[in-house]
N, C-alpha and C positions, 0 to 999 in steps of 0.2 A: 682554119680560122680566118684566113685572108682570101679574098677573091683574086682572080688573075689580074685585076686592075689595081690591086693594093701594093704597098711598098715591099721592096725586097728585103732580105735579111740584112744586107749591107746598109740599105737606107735606114732601117730601124736602128742599127748599131750607131750610125752617125748621129741620128736624132737623139739617141739615149746618152751620147757623150757630149751633147750640146746643153745650153741653158734651156729652161722651160720655154722661153719666148722663141729662141732660135730653133729649138727642136720642133715646135709646132709650125713655125714658118716653113720649115723643110717638109713636114708631113702633110701640110694643108691640101695640096692638090689631090692626094690619094686618101685623105683621112676618112671620107665617107665609105671607103671600101675596106675598112678595118673593123674589128670587133669593138674598138674604142668609141665609136659613135653610139650615142644613146639609142637603144632599140625603139622602133616604132611602138612596140607593145607597151613599153614603159610610158612613152609620151601619151599614148591613147588612154592609158589607165589614169594618169595624172589629170589629163583634160576632162575625162568623164567625171572623176571625183570632184574636181574643182567646180565644174558646172552644176553638179548635184548639191554640193555643200554651200557654194558661194554665189552661183548664178553667173552673171556677166560683170565685167569690170570696165573702167575707163581706159587709162593708158597702161601699157605693160612693158616690163623691163626683163631682159634675159641676161643674167649675170654670168660671165664666162661663156658666152654664146657659141664659141667655136665657129663651125661652118654653118650654124643657124638651124640645127635640127629642131629646136623648140620654137622657132619663130612662127611657123604655120599654126601651131597650137595657140600661141598668144594672139595671133590675128583673129582666130575664131572666138576666143574668149573675151577679147577686148574691143571696145567700140572705137577707141581713139588710136593714137599713134603707138607704135611698138618699136622699142629700141634694143639693139643687141650691143653688149659691151664685152670686149675681149682685149687681152694684152697683145696677142699675136696679129700682126698686120696681115700675114699670109692667110690665117683662118678667116679674118674679117673680109678679105678680098673674095674668098670663095663664097661666103655668106652673101655679100653684096651682089655678086654675080647672079646667084640664084634668085634673089629678090629684087633685081634691078628694075622691074616694071611695076613695083608696088610703092606708090608714093606715101603710104602710111608707115613704111618701115625705114628706119635709119640706123646707122651703126656708129659707134664711138670707140676709138682705141684708148684704153685706159687700164690701169692696174686696179683690180677689184678691191684691193686693200686701201685705195685712195681714190675713190670715185670723184669725178669733177663736181665742183660746187654747182655748176650749171644744171645738174640733174636733180638737185635738191627739191623736195616737195612736189614732184612731177608725176608720180606713178601710183597706181592703185593696186597693181599686182607685180611682184617680182618673182622670178623662178630661177632655178639653177639646176643643171644636170651634169653629173659625172666629173665635177671639177674640184670637189673639196679635198681630194687627196693631194692637191698641189699646195695646200695651205697647212703650215705647221700649227699645232694647237695654240701657240702664243700669238699667231696671226689672226685667229678667229675673231677676237674683239674688234679689230679694225675693220675686218670684212663685214661683220654684222652691223657695226655702227654706220658704215657707209650705206648699206642697203636701207637701214632704218631712216637715214636722212633723205634718201631718194624717194621714199614712200610718203604719200599724203597720210594725214591722220586716218586711222582705220584701214589703211592699206595692208595687204597680206604678202608675206614672203613665204613661198611654198616650194618644198623640195622633197623628193623621196629619200628614205633612209632604210637600209636593210637591217634585219634582225641580227643580233650577235651570232657569229659563226661558232658552232659547238667546238670547244677545245679538243684537240686531238683528232678531229675529222680530217679527211684528205684535203678539203678546201682550206681548213685552218692552217694546215702545214704548208699548203701552197702559198697562201698570202703571207704567212709568217716568213717563209723563205724569200719571197719577193721583197718584203720590207727590209729584211736583213741584208739582202744583196744591195738594195738601194742605199742603205746606210753606209755600207762599205764603199760603194762607188763614190758617194758624196764625201767620204772621209779622205779619199786618195786622189780625187779628180776634181778639177775646177774647169768651168763653172759648175755649180751644183745643179742637179735636176731633181726637184722636189716632187715625189710621187709616192705616197704611202697609202695602204689600204686600211690600216688599223688605227688611224689617228683622229677618227671622227665618230666617237661613241655618242649615242643619244643623250646620256646623262650629262656629259660635258657640254655638248651642243646646246641642250636645253638651258643649262645654267648661263652660258655665254649669251644666248639670245635674250634671256630675261634681264641680264645686266645691261644689254644694249637698249632696253626699253620695250621689248616685245612681250606680249602675252602669248603663251605657247600651248597648243593642243596638237594631238596627232590623230589621224584617221587611218584605219586599216585599208590597205590597197588589196581588196579581196580577190582581185584578178590573179594574184600570184599564190593564193592559197595560204595555208597555215602549217606550222611545224607540228611535230608530234605532241608537243606540250601545249598546243592550242594558240600559241602566239603567232601573229601574222608574220609572214616572211618579209613583207615590206610595209612600211607606213608612209603616209604623207604628212610631213610636218607643216602645220599652218601657224606661222608666227605673225601676229597682228600688231601693227604699230598702234600703241595706245596713246 
């Protein structure tokens, strides 16, 4: 799962016993050599689908940008500036290092649940990849309201979401076991490290997006095929600020 340049088991254990912010600060220099980085295949699928359905955009915002895996995609889709926002200073430092020569890219350290007012009404496209497990369901309204405020009227918040995992399947048991272990860890250890795989169902997400003021549609990401029942394995959520 990890390349020879990735973190050791000990480093992962230290990260897992830290807060979310501190954990990612520690992991940042080696993050891109772990399976936690959003795969290029996903980034390419989202970029291609956005270009097909929406065309190009003005300014772009990457919410919880990490080391900046999605920044290149935003640069190609957006004509104007691109901003990455993340809570971890370590992750932002890695992203800034990679994009140091690009004067169209800037980075802001902020909690996605309380985006700075300076970002309001500034962007035409917002994206996020692989970060939603760090937010409890009760925190989604603040997250979505902040992104809504950052977008201009008609702006789009886009992110991929996977199909429900069939109950009883090996993957279902794996993620259920991980979530259970994290709940036990957070019950007995401080600071908490919030990371869950089953707290972001499309039905609840759609309802919270609508409450925040978005109109919501989904587009199949056909790059990843369909399940036996015909449902797409992945969808792209397109939430538009109305």
